[in-house]
C-alpha positions in Angstrom: 96.0 15.0 -5.3 92.9 14.2 -3.1 92.5 10.5 -2.7 88.6 9.3 -2.9 87.0 8.3 0.2 84.8 5.0 0.3 83.0 2.9 3.1 82.7 -0.5 1.6 80.3 -3.3 3.1 81.0 -6.7 3.1 79.4 -9.7 4.8 81.5 -12.3 6.7 80.3 -15.8 6.4 82.0 -19.0 6.9 85.4 -17.5 6.4 84.5 -15.7 3.5 84.2 -12.0 2.6 81.5 -11.0 0.3 81.8 -7.3 -0.7 78.6 -6.1 -1.9 78.2 -2.2 -1.7 80.0 0.8 -1.6 79.4 4.5 -0.8 81.8 7.4 -2.0 82.3 9.8 0.2 84.2 12.3 -1.9 87.8 13.5 -1.1 87.2 15.6 2.2 88.9 13.1 4.7 87.5 15.1 8.2 84.0 15.0 6.8 84.4 11.2 5.7 85.6 10.5 9.2 82.9 12.4 11.0 80.2 10.6 8.8 81.9 7.2 9.6 81.8 8.3 13.4 77.8 8.5 13.6 77.7 4.7 12.4 76.4 2.2 14.8 78.2 -0.6 15.4 81.4 -2.1 17.3 84.9 -2.8 17.0 84.7 -6.1 17.4 83.3 -9.2 15.1 80.7 -11.4 16.7 78.5 -14.0 16.0 75.6 -11.4 15.6 77.8 -8.8 13.9 78.6 -10.4 10.4 78.5 -7.2 8.4 81.7 -5.0 8.2 81.7 -1.8 7.1 85.4 -0.3 6.2 86.4 3.6 5.6 89.0 3.5 3.1 90.9 5.9 1.3 93.0 5.2 -2.0 96.5 5.5 -2.3 98.4 4.7 -5.8 94.9 3.1 -6.6 94.9 0.7 -3.6 92.1 1.1 -0.9 93.8 1.7 2.6 91.7 0.9 5.7 91.0 4.3 8.1 88.4 2.6 10.2 86.2 -0.2 10.8 83.3 -1.3 12.5 80.8 -4.8 12.4 77.2 -4.4 12.9 74.1 -6.4 12.5 71.2 -6.0 9.8 69.2 -3.4 12.0 72.2 -1.4 12.3 72.7 -1.6 8.7 69.7 -0.6 8.0 70.3 2.7 10.4 73.9 3.2 9.0 72.6 3.3 5.5 70.1 6.0 6.3 72.8 8.1 8.2 75.2 7.7 5.3 72.6 8.9 2.4 71.6 11.6 4.9 75.0 12.8 5.0 75.8 12.8 1.5 72.7 14.6 0.7 73.6 17.0 3.5 77.1 17.6 1.9 76.0 17.8 -2.1 73.4 20.5 -0.9 76.5 22.4 1.1 78.6 22.0 -2.1 75.6 23.0 -4.3 75.2 26.1 -2.2 79.4 27.1 -2.3 79.7 26.3 1.2 82.0 23.7 2.7 81.1 20.9 4.8 83.5 22.7 7.7 81.4 26.3 7.5 
């Protein structure tokens, strides 16, 4: 059974994590990883990068992290545009009967 892949967006502030957004990327693991690898940001948390983006997949209903980046507001804006563009591109491919790998 295929598991759902998502990108979760959370703000880290004063020791708390506030999740405030998710993008569903479907069930194609490689397509989701390729999309995530296009995103701007860095692997390490810093004072200027308090927004966390995590690529997860579900196993038995629990989200399992596959990759994580931290970004600032400018990078988040770019990342939302990248994710939206990729979701649109993939949905158009599926609509035409092609896979994202063709």
